[in-house]
Wavefront OBJ file of the C-alpha trace (Angstrom):
o trace
v 90.981 63.121 123.367
v 93.836 61.050 121.946
v 94.866 59.931 118.493
v 96.945 57.048 117.231
v 100.351 58.070 115.977
v 101.702 56.619 112.743
v 104.687 55.547 114.846
v 102.436 53.940 117.448
v 101.142 55.086 120.802
v 98.618 57.654 121.911
v 99.154 61.342 121.293
v 97.496 64.054 123.364
v 96.120 67.049 121.510
v 95.910 69.433 124.474
v 97.905 72.649 124.170
v 99.216 72.341 127.720
v 100.919 69.042 126.873
v 103.384 70.732 124.468
v 105.627 72.169 127.167
v 108.091 69.298 126.664
v 108.443 69.941 122.923
v 111.544 72.135 122.921
v 114.212 70.354 120.913
v 116.838 72.954 120.023
v 114.515 75.263 121.988
v 112.251 75.893 118.980
v 112.434 72.973 116.535
v 110.229 69.899 116.591
v 111.832 67.091 114.597
v 109.918 64.120 116.033
v 106.962 63.083 113.869
v 104.780 62.130 116.826
v 105.102 65.528 118.443
v 104.719 67.285 115.086
v 101.512 65.414 114.242
v 100.243 66.136 117.745
v 100.741 69.866 117.161
v 99.136 69.732 113.709
v 96.062 67.891 115.000
v 95.721 70.293 117.904
v 95.880 73.300 115.542
v 93.082 71.758 113.489
v 90.922 71.223 116.563
v 91.488 74.573 118.258
v 88.582 76.958 117.863
v 90.166 80.337 117.185
v 87.965 83.282 118.103
v 88.279 86.645 116.316
v 87.198 88.760 119.310
v 89.862 87.948 121.899
v 92.223 90.468 123.504
v 95.151 89.190 121.435
v 93.174 89.535 118.219
v 92.201 93.112 118.994
v 95.890 93.883 119.535
v 96.543 92.392 116.105
v 93.747 94.433 114.525
v 95.312 97.608 115.912
v 98.641 96.731 114.272
v 96.954 95.902 110.978
v 95.006 99.161 111.029
v 98.165 101.279 110.912
v 99.398 99.292 107.909
v 95.969 99.576 106.264
v 96.397 103.356 106.162
v 99.152 102.753 103.594
v 96.435 101.329 101.354
v 94.404 104.513 101.869
v 97.305 106.570 100.500
v 97.128 104.949 97.083
v 93.342 105.068 96.867
v 93.232 108.705 97.871
v 95.378 109.695 94.894
v 93.443 107.505 92.488
v 90.185 109.281 93.281
v 91.859 112.644 93.899
v 93.225 113.087 90.395
v 90.055 111.818 88.746
v 88.047 114.373 90.723
v 90.511 117.241 90.273
v 90.423 116.605 86.558
v 86.712 117.440 86.566
v 87.103 120.653 88.615
v 87.123 123.855 86.579
v 89.228 125.643 89.234
v 92.036 123.084 88.733
v 91.755 123.164 84.942
v 91.740 126.959 84.800
v 94.670 127.430 87.176
v 97.002 124.982 85.407
v 95.484 125.430 81.916
v 94.508 121.750 81.689
v 91.935 119.770 79.697
v 90.006 116.686 80.829
v 91.651 114.459 78.247
v 94.815 114.610 76.213
v 98.498 113.716 76.396
v 99.360 116.349 79.039
v 96.591 115.115 81.351
v 97.703 111.534 80.811
v 101.313 112.456 81.581
v 100.402 114.198 84.852
v 98.418 111.140 85.927
v 101.292 108.865 84.900
v 103.952 110.845 86.808
v 102.728 109.203 90.002
v 103.624 105.799 88.580
v 106.867 107.055 87.068
v 107.878 108.086 90.592
v 106.959 104.604 91.825
v 109.167 103.029 89.168
v 112.115 105.236 90.147
v 111.842 104.033 93.761
v 111.871 100.298 92.984
v 115.667 99.794 93.410
v 115.429 101.163 96.958
v 112.209 99.643 98.300
v 113.275 95.989 98.487
v 116.640 96.585 100.197
v 115.072 99.025 102.674
v 112.596 96.356 103.764
v 115.171 93.579 103.864
v 117.844 95.504 105.767
v 115.858 97.842 108.012
v 112.585 95.975 108.398
v 108.971 96.321 107.277
v 108.223 99.135 109.741
v 111.129 101.230 108.481
v 109.867 100.805 104.916
v 106.432 102.140 105.837
v 107.940 105.042 107.762
v 110.249 105.989 104.880
v 107.370 106.000 102.414
v 105.110 108.056 104.678
v 107.774 110.743 105.202
v 108.422 111.042 101.465
v 104.668 111.340 100.826
v 104.470 114.176 103.355
v 107.263 115.972 101.474
v 105.524 115.413 98.125
v 102.212 116.710 99.448
v 103.875 119.848 100.797
v 105.240 120.473 97.299
v 102.128 119.585 95.289
v 99.388 121.277 97.357
v 100.778 124.865 97.244
v 102.099 124.467 93.667
v 102.099 127.735 91.725
v 103.104 126.221 88.382
v 102.413 123.086 86.426
v 106.026 121.935 86.767
v 105.894 122.309 90.576
v 102.646 120.323 90.649
v 104.216 117.609 88.504
v 107.291 117.464 90.741
v 105.061 116.891 93.752
v 103.285 114.041 91.993
v 106.605 112.384 91.159
v 107.710 112.544 94.815
v 104.338 111.218 95.979
v 104.698 108.221 93.674
v 108.264 107.675 94.907
v 107.057 107.512 98.515
v 104.003 105.367 97.831
v 106.290 102.749 96.273
v 107.866 102.141 99.708
v 104.474 101.810 101.389
v 103.184 99.527 98.623
v 106.005 97.070 99.292
v 106.245 97.327 103.072
v 102.574 97.378 104.089
v 101.209 94.315 102.221
v 104.362 92.373 103.104
v 103.947 93.298 106.764
v 100.214 92.535 106.795
v 100.653 89.096 105.214
v 103.482 88.205 107.591
v 101.694 89.149 110.840
v 98.153 88.052 109.909
v 96.672 85.175 111.868
v 96.912 81.985 109.734
v 93.223 81.194 110.257
v 92.149 84.483 108.669
v 95.109 85.443 106.509
v 92.990 85.861 103.396
v 90.526 88.232 105.046
v 93.095 90.222 107.020
v 95.501 90.570 104.098
v 92.699 91.251 101.620
v 91.363 94.162 103.665
v 94.676 95.980 103.114
v 93.968 96.629 99.445
v 90.271 97.250 100.185
v 91.422 100.351 102.022
v 92.302 101.742 98.590
v 88.586 102.452 98.369
v 88.585 103.897 101.885
v 91.057 106.533 100.721
v 89.114 107.017 97.495
v 85.876 107.687 99.379
v 87.470 110.380 101.533
v 89.106 112.009 98.492
v 86.000 111.957 96.293
v 83.678 113.453 98.894
v 86.271 116.048 99.872
v 86.487 117.074 96.213
v 82.703 117.098 95.856
v 82.396 119.406 98.853
v 85.225 121.677 97.733
v 83.715 121.974 94.257
v 80.900 123.964 95.837
v 83.370 126.598 97.080
v 83.659 129.739 94.996
v 87.381 130.155 95.651
v 89.737 129.469 92.758
v 91.948 127.562 95.200
v 89.277 125.058 96.186
v 91.189 122.257 94.482
v 94.102 122.606 96.948
v 92.186 121.450 100.039
v 91.768 117.846 98.801
v 95.477 117.719 97.949
v 96.409 118.698 101.512
v 94.189 115.818 102.637
v 96.920 113.391 101.587
v 98.731 114.323 104.782
v 96.184 112.576 107.016
v 97.038 108.941 106.247
v 100.753 109.580 105.827
v 101.053 111.321 109.203
v 99.155 108.479 110.915
v 101.532 105.919 109.377
v 104.693 107.918 110.131
v 103.706 108.379 113.788
v 102.069 105.013 114.434
v 104.446 102.606 112.772
v 106.962 102.592 115.642
v 104.294 101.325 118.032
v 103.979 98.129 115.953
v 105.824 94.833 116.446
v 108.230 93.835 113.686
v 107.293 90.998 111.320
v 108.184 87.610 112.908
v 109.415 86.304 109.570
v 111.786 89.252 109.164
v 113.016 88.705 112.732
v 113.773 85.043 112.028
v 115.513 85.956 108.766
v 117.699 88.283 110.868
v 118.546 85.575 113.391
v 116.216 86.801 116.162
v 113.840 83.851 116.804
v 113.243 84.788 120.452
v 111.618 88.077 119.438
v 109.643 86.332 116.685
v 108.276 83.780 119.128
v 107.334 86.486 121.625
v 105.476 88.398 118.894
v 103.551 85.286 117.794
v 102.660 84.448 121.386
v 101.312 87.941 122.055
v 99.285 88.316 118.857
v 98.476 84.733 117.756
v 98.881 82.577 120.850
v 96.810 84.401 123.471
v 100.016 85.134 125.395
v 101.371 81.560 125.410
v 104.629 80.681 123.683
v 103.609 77.010 123.815
v 100.316 77.590 121.978
v 100.071 75.040 119.105
v 99.650 77.759 116.467
v 102.805 79.463 117.735
v 104.751 76.182 117.747
v 103.605 75.219 114.260
v 104.396 78.616 112.745
v 107.810 78.772 114.437
v 108.762 75.364 113.066
v 107.566 76.157 109.555
v 109.395 79.500 109.560
v 112.624 78.080 110.958
v 112.610 75.371 108.304
v 111.703 77.663 105.408
v 113.582 80.878 106.162
v 117.314 80.873 105.483
v 119.814 83.103 107.249
v 122.029 83.293 104.149
v 119.322 83.950 101.542
v 119.383 86.691 98.897
v 117.528 89.157 101.131
v 120.882 89.773 102.854
v 122.373 91.150 99.604
v 120.635 94.280 98.310
v 121.797 93.685 94.762
v 120.920 89.993 94.465
v 117.636 89.325 92.649
v 118.676 85.909 91.294
v 116.498 84.044 93.768
v 113.472 85.335 91.867
v 114.403 83.331 88.756
v 117.015 80.668 89.585
v 114.645 77.691 90.115
v 111.467 76.277 88.588
v 109.583 77.222 91.739
v 110.916 80.788 91.672
v 109.986 81.274 88.030
v 106.441 80.015 88.596
v 106.119 82.419 91.511
v 107.414 85.293 89.378
v 104.856 84.534 86.659
v 102.115 84.977 89.265
v 103.671 88.185 90.574
v 104.086 89.815 87.165
v 100.742 88.570 85.893
v 98.835 89.835 88.905
v 100.704 93.146 88.928
v 100.004 93.895 85.268
v 96.467 92.521 85.102
v 95.576 94.516 88.181
v 96.134 97.705 86.167
v 95.178 96.669 82.634
v 91.751 95.152 83.277
v 89.993 98.508 82.898
v 90.011 99.560 86.542
v 92.650 102.270 86.030
v 90.475 103.844 83.364
v 87.337 103.816 85.513
v 89.347 105.186 88.450
v 91.184 108.096 86.866
v 88.855 108.846 83.954
v 85.434 108.127 85.493
v 84.183 111.724 84.950
v 85.315 111.528 81.315
v 83.494 108.208 80.850
v 80.362 109.739 82.380
v 80.642 112.766 80.075
v 80.987 110.547 77.015
v 77.848 108.736 78.152
v 75.992 112.030 77.797
v 76.118 113.510 81.331
v 77.912 116.860 81.096
v 77.137 118.548 84.445
v 80.323 118.970 86.537
v 78.329 118.564 89.765
v 76.713 115.336 88.549
v 80.050 113.951 87.361
v 81.642 114.632 90.749
v 78.650 113.157 92.582
v 78.965 109.932 90.567
v 82.717 110.006 91.210
v 81.888 110.142 94.941
v 79.221 107.422 95.004
v 81.186 104.839 93.029
v 83.952 104.301 95.640
v 81.362 103.689 98.370
v 79.777 100.811 96.460
v 83.204 99.455 95.534
v 84.434 99.627 99.141
v 81.544 97.501 100.400
v 82.064 95.002 97.567
v 85.815 94.812 98.272
v 85.258 94.062 101.962
v 82.814 91.273 101.065
v 85.339 89.938 98.560
v 88.074 89.950 101.205
v 85.940 87.720 103.405
v 85.225 85.399 100.481
v 88.924 84.779 99.798
v 88.994 82.324 102.712
v 85.584 80.898 101.824
v 85.628 80.192 98.091
v 89.302 80.734 97.276
v 91.469 83.075 95.231
v 91.141 81.427 91.791
v 87.329 81.434 91.567
v 87.192 85.096 92.559
v 89.739 86.110 89.937
v 88.400 83.948 87.106
v 84.657 84.555 87.377
v 84.985 88.274 88.046
v 87.267 88.966 85.068
v 84.796 87.318 82.666
v 82.020 89.492 84.068
v 84.240 92.563 83.661
v 84.657 91.734 79.972
v 80.875 91.525 79.590
v 80.477 94.892 81.334
v 82.829 96.607 78.889
v 80.992 95.082 75.938
v 77.722 96.540 77.223
v 79.311 99.909 78.062
v 80.625 100.181 74.498
v 77.189 99.685 73.004
v 75.282 101.914 75.406
v 77.873 104.715 75.094
v 77.349 104.709 71.342
v 73.571 104.985 71.795
v 73.943 107.616 74.506
v 76.013 109.798 72.206
v 73.000 110.176 69.914
v 70.843 111.510 72.750
v 69.317 108.295 74.094
v 68.997 109.097 77.803
v 68.093 105.509 78.688
v 71.322 104.266 77.131
v 73.305 106.962 78.923
v 71.986 105.899 82.318
v 72.530 102.236 81.425
v 76.167 103.119 80.780
v 76.416 104.664 84.253
v 74.846 101.570 85.810
v 77.346 99.236 84.156
v 80.294 101.461 85.026
v 79.126 101.022 88.616
v 78.608 97.291 88.097
v 82.091 96.930 86.643
v 83.587 98.734 89.644
v 81.648 96.593 92.110
v 82.532 93.305 90.394
v 86.193 94.205 89.992
v 86.356 95.352 93.614
v 84.729 92.147 94.841
v 86.969 89.797 92.875
v 90.223 91.691 92.438
v 90.746 94.485 94.942
v 91.368 92.181 97.953
v 93.743 90.020 95.909
v 95.874 92.547 94.042
v 98.411 92.848 96.855
v 97.551 89.675 98.746
v 98.155 87.217 95.921
v 101.568 88.714 95.150
v 102.885 88.535 98.715
v 101.402 85.059 99.210
v 103.183 83.585 96.210
v 106.625 84.815 97.314
v 108.961 83.314 99.927
v 110.125 85.307 102.941
v 113.566 85.900 101.431
v 112.113 87.199 98.147
v 108.909 88.834 99.422
v 110.202 92.413 99.634
v 112.200 92.338 96.400
v 109.529 90.359 94.584
v 106.840 92.790 95.698
v 109.067 95.640 94.528
v 109.406 93.967 91.120
v 105.639 93.507 91.095
v 105.198 97.195 91.868
v 107.571 98.010 89.016
v 105.466 95.962 86.611
v 102.267 97.431 88.042
v 103.548 100.998 87.796
v 104.797 100.420 84.240
v 101.438 98.952 83.181
v 99.563 101.743 84.929
v 101.791 104.401 83.348
v 101.153 102.992 79.885
v 97.397 102.706 80.300
v 97.011 106.105 81.971
v 99.146 107.913 79.420
v 97.453 106.124 76.526
v 93.941 106.602 77.899
v 93.983 110.396 77.588
v 94.651 110.474 73.817
v 92.478 107.356 73.323
v 89.415 108.980 74.882
v 90.103 112.130 72.898
v 90.585 110.402 69.536
v 88.396 107.271 69.531
v 86.109 107.801 72.533
v 84.068 104.836 73.709
v 85.569 102.483 71.097
v 88.539 102.339 73.482
v 86.455 100.012 75.680
v 86.609 97.246 73.053
v 90.271 96.689 73.927
v 89.298 95.684 77.483
v 86.589 93.307 76.271
v 89.177 91.047 74.639
v 92.080 91.736 77.011
v 90.051 90.600 80.019
v 89.250 87.324 78.251
v 92.984 86.820 77.608
v 93.606 87.330 81.332
v 91.069 84.593 82.111
v 92.911 82.041 79.975
v 96.322 83.045 81.375
v 95.203 82.757 85.007
v 93.306 79.514 84.490
v 96.461 77.697 83.446
v 99.126 79.504 85.495
v 97.651 80.855 88.760
v 97.551 78.262 91.591
v 95.161 78.404 94.542
v 96.720 79.669 97.807
v 93.735 79.179 100.117
v 94.034 77.106 103.336
v 97.839 76.938 103.370
v 100.320 78.930 105.410
v 102.919 80.958 103.543
v 105.486 78.223 104.194
v 103.158 75.391 103.107
v 102.896 77.023 99.664
v 106.486 75.909 98.977
v 105.151 72.430 98.178
v 102.699 73.894 95.636
v 105.261 75.876 93.653
v 107.858 73.117 93.750
v 105.408 70.745 92.044
v 105.679 70.101 88.320
v 102.207 71.613 87.852
v 101.552 74.102 90.676
v 97.928 74.685 89.623
v 97.020 70.989 89.858
v 98.900 70.599 93.140
v 97.193 73.639 94.656
v 93.751 72.142 94.030
v 94.613 69.104 96.164
v 93.666 69.229 99.838
v 96.521 70.265 102.116
v 96.998 67.245 104.393
v 99.242 66.379 107.322
v 102.113 65.322 105.071
v 102.174 68.766 103.467
v 102.437 70.407 106.886
v 105.187 67.988 107.934
v 107.104 68.884 104.784
v 106.746 72.559 105.642
v 108.193 71.971 109.114
v 111.035 69.833 107.785
v 110.150 67.053 110.215
v 112.252 63.915 109.727
v 110.839 60.400 109.173
v 107.890 61.472 107.061
v 104.582 59.793 107.685
v 103.398 57.130 105.289
v 100.057 58.101 103.756
l 1 2 3 4 5 6 7 8 9 10 11 12 13 14 15 16 17 18 19 20 21 22 23 24 25 26 27 28 29 30 31 32 33 34 35 36 37 38 39 40 41 42 43 44 45 46 47 48 49 50 51 52 53 54 55 56 57 58 59 60 61 62 63 64 65 66 67 68 69 70 71 72 73 74 75 76 77 78 79 80 81 82 83 84 85 86 87 88 89 90 91 92 93 94 95 96 97 98 99 100 101 102 103 104 105 106 107 108 109 110 111 112 113 114 115 116 117 118 119 120 121 122 123 124 125 126 127 128 129 130 131 132 133 134 135 136 137 138 139 140 141 142 143 144 145 146 147 148 149 150 151 152 153 154 155 156 157 158 159 160 161 162 163 164 165 166 167 168 169 170 171 172 173 174 175 176 177 178 179 180 181 182 183 184 185 186 187 188 189 190 191 192 193 194 195 196 197 198 199 200 201 202 203 204 205 206 207 208 209 210 211 212 213 214 215 216 217 218 219 220 221 222 223 224 225 226 227 228 229 230 231 232 233 234 235 236 237 238 239 240 241 242 243 244 245 246 247 248 249 250 251 252 253 254 255 256 257 258 259 260 261 262 263 264 265 266 267 268 269 270 271 272 273 274 275 276 277 278 279 280 281 282 283 284 285 286 287 288 289 290 291 292 293 294 295 296 297 298 299 300 301 302 303 304 305 306 307 308 309 310 311 312 313 314 315 316 317 318 319 320 321 322 323 324 325 326 327 328 329 330 331 332 333 334 335 336 337 338 339 340 341 342 343 344 345 346 347 348 349 350 351 352 353 354 355 356 357 358 359 360 361 362 363 364 365 366 367 368 369 370 371 372 373 374 375 376 377 378 379 380 381 382 383 384 385 386 387 388 389 390 391 392 393 394 395 396 397 398 399 400 401 402 403 404 405 406 407 408 409 410 411 412 413 414 415 416 417 418 419 420 421 422 423 424 425 426 427 428 429 430 431 432 433 434 435 436 437 438 439 440 441 442 443 444 445 446 447 448 449 450 451 452 453 454 455 456 457 458 459 460 461 462 463 464 465 466 467 468 469 470 471 472 473 474 475 476 477 478 479 480 481 482 483 484 485 486 487 488 489 490 491 492 493 494 495 496 497 498 499 500 501 502 503 504 505 506 507 508 509 510 511 512 513 514 515 516 517 518 519 520 521 522 523 524 525 526 527 528 529 530 531 532 533 534 535 536 537 538
């Protein structure tokens, strides 16, 4: 099949005809050849079950275990907080400032690591960042699990948070940069869905250990944090490095080989490989701020950079302040305030909730490429606000002994978790890494983690005293806050669906990124991303 070029003549769209497109070995500056590649990419039927794709899935799986690390702790501490053996040993209560502080120490550790996470990824690579985080987590676990005092336990939590900060920057950055462009939303979204994978393992481990008569039963789930971290520490060196990091380090040959092996079915002249190489070579600068560990100016020095940073900070904070942190860490407390006081029942509910949320998150990850990022975020946050309004009312009725209201509260806590997981869990990490450029992705993600950890620290520390002092009235805050988030995102969060990471430059450089993002990404946009000369006339 042939097409008419805007410069005249027929252009073949067969992949085997691209072997002559090697100007400067990698760059394609001729519009005819560039359009030929673009049209061929559009016509190629990519299949998700090829040998190359299974290789890619194996690489992604190792990085996904970094997502499990975070989810494991989220469910771990909520479950431990309901175990009498843990409370008795460390003289703890289910709610209060001390409980809130112990929960928050994890995020305080994450904040302390922020100055080191970006430079580690930029200088040593994405794999080294994941390895560093996994090793630190192993050290923290070995301190926390055998803790004989509250201070030793708290020290372990701080170190765990410090290590997770490295993984939380490296893994989503790596996943977004190696994902196949046809399924970037799904493949990147699954990373954060694995939060629930870790939560499921932690919650059921705690539920099982709660049946043990030993006073040390709470230590077994803590040791479980070693599983994911050991897998990451051992497996990360079997992975290829990110092609975008390789190009930023002046190693395009290795980047092209990686793309050919994992995206191009073994062919360096595959259209998808050629298109990505040209977009990366045009977009990624060898003298950008990622070469200077101290230089964060590129995050704020242009209109485009500032609009990107708004998305990063907004997503990072909203991802913790929408009510999900409360339902994660304080779920047993919420259940108790609804009128269910049995420790076994509380832990069972704490175990069932992550399973429903995990399924919803995986479905949401698939929908990111189908219906887009904005609709998922906007519709789900409105529904979350409604859920909290209902939970407030039913909790009040349940307090007076109304069993129907108590069980309605439980249902809507589940519904909230499912809706939030469907709309937000896949996007919490994905949207941040998508909105950043290659040169700012590691540092920008680190700044996002700083904002996320700060927001999470505040809400976790405040939630303990809030539940103790005002109980279910605390939910009213989330009713109105979630509506504020809707308005903020509607006007300031652009759509990132159906564009490569490099093609998003055009969106953020526009006067109104949201309006620009809702326009269809045409051939001209792709040509701009490749830097091809003699632009086509629409």
